[in-house]
C-alpha positions as CSV (number, residue, x, y, z in Angstrom):
1,X,187.6,110.4,4.3
2,X,188.3,112.9,1.2
3,X,184.8,114.3,0.5
4,X,183.8,117.2,2.5
5,X,180.5,118.3,1.2
6,X,178.3,118.6,-1.6
7,X,178.8,121.8,-3.2
8,X,175.7,122.3,-5.5
9,X,173.9,121.0,-8.0
10,X,173.9,122.3,-11.6
11,X,170.8,123.0,-14.1
12,X,171.1,124.4,-17.3
13,X,168.5,126.7,-18.4
14,X,167.2,129.0,-21.3
15,X,165.7,131.7,-19.1
16,X,167.6,132.3,-16.0
17,X,165.6,135.6,-15.1
18,X,162.6,133.2,-14.6
19,X,164.7,130.4,-13.1
20,X,165.8,133.0,-10.5
21,X,162.4,134.4,-10.2
22,X,160.9,130.6,-9.4
23,X,163.7,129.6,-6.8
24,X,163.4,132.8,-5.2
25,X,159.7,132.2,-4.5
26,X,160.4,128.8,-3.2
27,X,162.8,130.3,-0.5
28,X,166.1,130.4,-1.9
29,X,168.2,133.5,-2.2
30,X,170.3,134.6,-5.4
31,X,173.8,134.3,-4.0
32,X,175.8,135.7,-6.9
33,X,175.2,136.3,-10.3
34,X,178.1,136.2,-13.3
35,X,179.5,135.6,-16.8
36,X,182.1,133.1,-17.5
37,X,184.5,132.5,-20.1
38,X,187.3,131.7,-21.5
39,X,189.7,128.8,-22.4
40,X,190.4,127.7,-18.7
41,X,186.7,127.4,-18.4
42,X,186.7,125.2,-21.5
43,X,189.2,123.3,-20.1
44,X,187.1,122.2,-17.0
45,X,183.8,121.2,-18.9
46,X,185.6,119.8,-22.1
47,X,183.8,122.2,-24.2
48,X,186.7,124.5,-25.5
49,X,185.5,128.3,-25.5
50,X,182.5,128.7,-23.5
51,X,180.7,131.7,-22.6
52,X,178.0,131.1,-20.1
53,X,175.7,133.1,-17.4
54,X,175.2,131.3,-14.0
55,X,173.5,132.5,-11.0
56,X,174.0,130.6,-7.8
57,X,170.9,130.0,-5.7
58,X,171.3,129.1,-1.7
59,X,168.8,127.4,0.8
60,X,167.7,129.2,3.7
61,X,169.9,127.2,5.7
62,X,173.2,127.9,3.9
63,X,173.9,124.3,3.5
64,X,172.8,123.6,-0.2
65,X,172.5,125.6,-3.9
66,X,171.4,125.1,-6.9
67,X,173.9,126.7,-10.0
68,X,171.9,127.9,-13.0
69,X,173.6,128.0,-16.1
70,X,172.4,129.7,-19.4
71,X,174.9,128.8,-22.4
72,X,175.3,131.5,-24.8
73,X,178.3,129.5,-26.6
74,X,178.7,127.0,-27.3
75,X,174.8,126.2,-28.0
76,X,172.9,123.4,-25.9
77,X,172.9,119.9,-27.7
78,X,170.5,118.1,-25.5
79,X,166.7,118.9,-24.0
80,X,165.7,116.5,-21.0
81,X,163.1,119.3,-19.6
82,X,160.0,116.8,-20.4
83,X,161.8,113.5,-19.5
84,X,159.7,111.5,-17.0
85,X,161.1,110.5,-13.3
86,X,162.3,107.3,-14.5
87,X,164.5,109.0,-16.9
88,X,168.5,107.8,-16.9
89,X,170.6,110.5,-15.5
90,X,169.4,113.9,-13.2
91,X,166.1,113.1,-11.8
92,X,165.0,115.6,-9.6
93,X,165.8,118.0,-6.6
94,X,163.9,117.5,-3.4
95,X,163.2,120.5,-0.8
96,X,161.6,120.0,2.3
97,X,158.9,122.5,2.9
98,X,157.0,124.1,5.8
99,X,153.5,123.9,4.1
100,X,153.5,122.1,1.0
101,X,149.8,123.6,0.1
102,X,151.1,126.9,0.2
103,X,154.2,126.3,-1.6
104,X,152.0,124.7,-4.3
105,X,150.0,127.7,-4.5
106,X,152.4,130.2,-4.6
107,X,154.8,128.2,-7.4
108,X,151.7,127.6,-9.2
109,X,151.6,131.6,-9.9
110,X,155.5,131.3,-11.5
111,X,154.0,128.3,-13.7
112,X,155.0,125.3,-11.7
113,X,152.5,122.1,-12.4
114,X,151.8,118.8,-10.4
115,X,153.4,116.1,-11.8
116,X,150.9,113.7,-10.1
117,X,149.2,114.6,-7.0
118,X,150.2,115.3,-3.6
119,X,150.8,111.9,-1.2
120,X,150.7,111.0,2.0
121,X,153.6,108.6,3.1
122,X,152.5,106.9,6.4
123,X,152.6,109.5,9.2
124,X,155.6,110.9,8.3
125,X,155.4,113.3,5.0
126,X,153.1,114.7,2.5
127,X,155.1,114.4,-0.8
128,X,154.5,115.7,-4.5
129,X,156.5,116.7,-7.8
130,X,156.3,119.3,-9.8
131,X,157.5,120.7,-13.1
132,X,159.1,124.2,-12.6
133,X,160.4,126.5,-15.1
134,X,161.5,125.1,-18.4
135,X,160.4,121.6,-17.0
136,X,162.8,121.0,-14.2
137,X,162.0,118.4,-12.1
138,X,161.4,119.4,-8.4
139,X,160.3,117.2,-5.1
140,X,158.5,119.0,-2.3
141,X,158.5,117.2,1.4
142,X,156.2,118.5,4.1
143,X,157.2,116.6,7.2
144,X,154.2,115.6,9.4
145,X,154.5,115.8,13.3
146,X,157.7,117.8,13.2
147,X,161.5,116.9,13.6
148,X,164.0,115.6,10.8
149,X,164.4,115.9,7.2
150,X,163.2,115.3,3.8
151,X,163.6,112.1,2.4
């Protein structure tokens, strides 16, 4: 087998400070922040010369990361922030949380908006989707009855 792990999920944002504050409130930690530029980076992405500010956020367990990118050059060419949950391409990032109500209250102070409603799936989970900073679609799952991970 050649796959070792999933390293991170990348999200392009306009306001990287607001995104860092939001994901910090969710419980992630800023692992690092830097600017990437030059021909070498453009060869990876196919964008040519680019100048990008990135911030890497890590989950409390140390296993998952979100890499947020703010493109200074070239300019952003598409905007998917208001795409519905059935849009093709990137859909959402799902997080397992201890208390979904508390998480919603805290993230609401950072501008999060509930997409539909909080629902219960059998006796296993309480689930919801929210829109975070810049419309980023995020799933929250609270396990009921202990033991296990999010869906």
